[in-house]
N, C-alpha and C positions, 0 to 999 in steps of 0.2 A: 525277569532277568535275575538270574541267582545271584548271591550275597558276593560272591567270590566275581563273577564278572564287574559287577558294580566297581567292587574293590580296584580290579586291574583298569577299566574306565577311569575311574579317579587317579590312581596313581599315573596314566598317563598324561591325562590333565594336566597334573602340577608337572611331571616332568615340559609339557611341550610349553608351561607358563614360565618354566623356569629357563627353556633354550632363548624364547622371546627376550625376557630380560636380562641374562647374559648376554647375548648379542645386543641388544640395544647400549647397554653399559661401553662394551668394548668401543661401540662406533660412537659414543661420546666421549670416550676418553681420548680415544686417536684423535677424533674432530678436535677436542680443547686443547690436546697435546700440542697438534700443529699450530693451531694461532696462536699458543703460548709461544712456541718456539720461534713463529715469523715476527713476533711483537721483541719479542729480543732481538731477533735482527734486524729490526727495521729502527731498534733503539740505538743499538752501534751504531747504524746509518747517520741517525741524525747526530750521535756523539763525533764523530768522526768528520761530518760538515759543517758542523759548528765549528771544530776545532780549525780546520781548514779555512774558512771563513775568516776567522779572527788571527791565525797564525799565530795560535798557541805553541808555546815550546815545552818542551818533554817535560820541567819542572813544575812550569804552572800546570800542566796537563794534569799530572797525580793530584794536586788540590783539586783541580777539577771534577775529578772522577768518585773524590770522597764528598766535594758538596754536592753533586748531582745526586748520590747515594744515599747522603742523608735527608735531601728532601723529597727523596723519590719513596723512601719509608716512608716516613711522616704521613705520606698521601697513601701510600698501596701496600707498604706491610714487609716485612723483611726478605722478599723473594730480590729486593736491590740492595743487599747489602756490596759493599765494596769489591767483594772480590766476584761478585756476579757482573756487576754493571763491567770490571775490569776485562771480566770474560766475554760480556757482549758487544765491546767496543773492540776486543779480536774476533768476534764471530762473523763480524762484516769485514774485517780484513781478510780472514783466511777463506771468506764464502761470498765471493762478491756477487753473485747471483742467488736470488730468494728461491730460483728455480732449483739448486743444487742441493737445496733439503730435503731431507726425506721424512715421512709422515712416520716410518717404523721406530726411529731414533729418538729417544727424549733430551731432555737438557742436559738430564745429570750424563748419558752417554757424548754428546757435543761437548759436555765439560772436560771429560776426560781428553777427547781425539783433540782438543784445541793447546791442548799440554806438548802435542807432539809436533813440535817444528817442521820435520821434514814431511812435504806435502806427499811422499812417494809412501813414507811410512804410512802417515795419516789416512791415506787412500786405502791402502792396505784393511787396517784396523778398522776401518769407516765400512767397506764392501762385506770384511767378514761377520761385523756384527749384524748387518741387515740379513745376509745371507744365513747366517747361523741365529740367528734372533737371540743374539748373548744379551741376558744380562747386564747390569753394570758390572757387578761383581766378577759374571764371568769376564768381561772386556778387560778391567783390570787383572784378574789372574792372567790373563793371554799377555798383556804389556809385560806384566811383573817378571813372566818368562821368558821375555824378547823371543816370543814367534817369531816376528818378523826377520830377526837378526838370525837367529836360526837358520829361517828356511833361506834365507839369502846365502848364507854360507856354506850351503850343501846342494851339490845335484839329489838329493834323498829328498823331494819336499815331501815325499809322502809317507814316508818313516816319520819325520819329523812331524809333521800333521796326526799322525797317530799318536804319538808321545803328547803332543799337547793333549787327547783325547776327546777335543772337540775342533770347526772348522776344518775348510775344505778350500784346498788352492782354488782359484779361479781358473777358466778355463786355459786361460796362457799365462804362465809364472812370469815371462818376457815383458807383459804388460806392466808387473807391477814391482818385479825385482831387476836391479841394476847389476852387471857384473863389478861394477865397481865397488859394491858393499861390501865392506872388514877386507878390503885389501890391504887397508890400512895394519889390521890385526894379521894379516899374514897368514888365514887360517887356509886349510886343503879346500877347493872345491867339494873333493867327497866326502868331505868328513861330520859326522853329525854328532853336535858338539851339544853339553847342557847350558844352563845358566852358568854354573860353576866354572865352566872350561871359558866362557866367554867372558867372564868376570878375571880369570887366571891369565887370560892373554893379554887383556885389557893392562892389566897390572904389568905385566911383562913388557910390556909397550912402551909405560908408563916411565919405567925405571930406566931402560933404555935411551929413552928420545932427551931426557931429562940429563942424563949424564954426558949425552953428546952435544947438549946445548952449552958444556963446558962454563966458562965465565964464571967461576967459581963454587959450581955446586961440587960437593962432596955425598957420596952417600953413607948412610949412617945405617940404615936398617930398613927390613921389608917385616911386615906381620911384627912391628916391635912391640913389645908388652910392656903394659904398664900396670902393676900391683896397687890397687886401692881397697881398701876397706875389704881385706880380703878376697878380692875378684878379681879376675884379670881381663885385661882389655888391651885390643892391640891395633895398632895405627900401621894403613896398608904400609905405606912407604913415609921413611926420615930420612930428609937430605939436610945437611947443613952448608949455607951460603958464605962460604969464606969472605967475600967481597963485602957484603950486606953483616956479615957476623950476626947470623940468627939463624935457629932451625926453621924447614919448613917442611910441615906437616901434611901429607895429603890422602885425603881418604876418597875411596869411589862408593857412589850408591846408585846403581842398578835397579829401577828406574829413574828414580828419582829421590827427591831429601825431603826428609821427614822433620817435623819440629826436634824431636827426642836426638836426630843426629845432628843437629847443630847444636844443642847442649852438651853433648857427647865431645866435639870436636873442642868446643871453648873450655870443657875441664880437662881435655888434653894440653891445651894451652895452657893451661892453668897449673899442670904438672910440669911439662917443661920449661918454663919460667922461674918455678921453683925449685926444682930437683935437678933439671938437666942444666941450664944455662950457665955460665957463667957469670960473673959479676960486670963485667966488660960487654957482654951482650948485648944485643938489641932484643927485644919482644920477639918470641916465635911468631910465625905466619900459619894459618893453617887454612886450607884448601879443599873444602868438599866440590867434589866433582858429579856432574849430576846429566842425564840425558834430559829430565824435566824437570821445569822449573815454577813452582806456584809463590810469583812476584809478592803476593799480598802476603801468603802464609809467611813469607820467609822475611818479609819487612815485618812482622809481628814477632815472630820469635827472635829475630837479633833485636828487638827493642830495647835502648839502651845496653845496646853487650859490646863486645869486644870487637875494635876498629880493625883488629887484624885476622877476623875470623873471612871469608869469603868461600859465597856459595859460587860455581862458574858453571855454564853448560860445557857439555861435549858432543862432537858429534863424530860418528864411525864410518863419514862419507866425505867425499872428494870435497876439498885437499885436504881435512882432517890434519894431518900432521903438523903440517903447518900453524895452522890457525890455533893449533893446544898449543905449539910450543910457543906461538906471541903470545896466547891467553897469558900462561904463566908468567910470560916475562913482564907485561903490563899490571897481573897483580904484584910482582914483588917489585916493583919500581913506582906503584902507587904511595 
């Protein structure tokens, strides 16, 4: 046998072994991932059943989750942080059958999906993640660019998906997209719009319906500029509530609130309290409106912070307008 033939045979040998090892590793990872996801779902099931049996109320429920987290971390490590345990509980509530879980998705995928309240939208991103084999990073990117909402607001589904550079609409868009989606925003059905278009439209409606509320709302400014340390900052909407004698600052965060957004709004409140408010005014109120709300992160980010800062979810689905108006009124009356 020539030396070259020996070399070729050897290269093929290494390649064959590599294929076997890679395949085995993928199968092992998939099996481990599947069991891990199932164990988290069952953990959530046990927590819910324990709460129901003991008729545990919401306030005590929060303390219970923290205690469970601490005890499980002592025994099994950091995989049972408070935020993870919180999501395991939610996991069972959102996916009531273990048969609905997919081996193709990791716990990190489900963690991102669980942040979405609307089951229709969550189902869309879940199916796209499976069909298109989205990584966590890609799933987050598609959510942040509001792919679902952009598809929902236009008949040109193909064009929107091409703009997203990823994903393919499932066979029947009517299976996942309701015609009522974005009626609240008044977007034309044949209009292809970007994330900035969507944000602009939401701000337009926020401004209009808050003024329609009456009851003392006075419009002060939009993209209200604040200059500090030779830097400019802009508050999406600023109102003054005549009856309550206080400024109301509103910032929209699409799709979710980050910890630095909370710090920034707190800075805005400090500025308005010191620079804009009169001596007879009450402390200003700050409202961060978000489509996704990480309860644990927000709890920690707002630790010992201004009690007049609120993070509230909004929805773009029915009945929308009334719900969002009611939420603003509730906040102002707290």
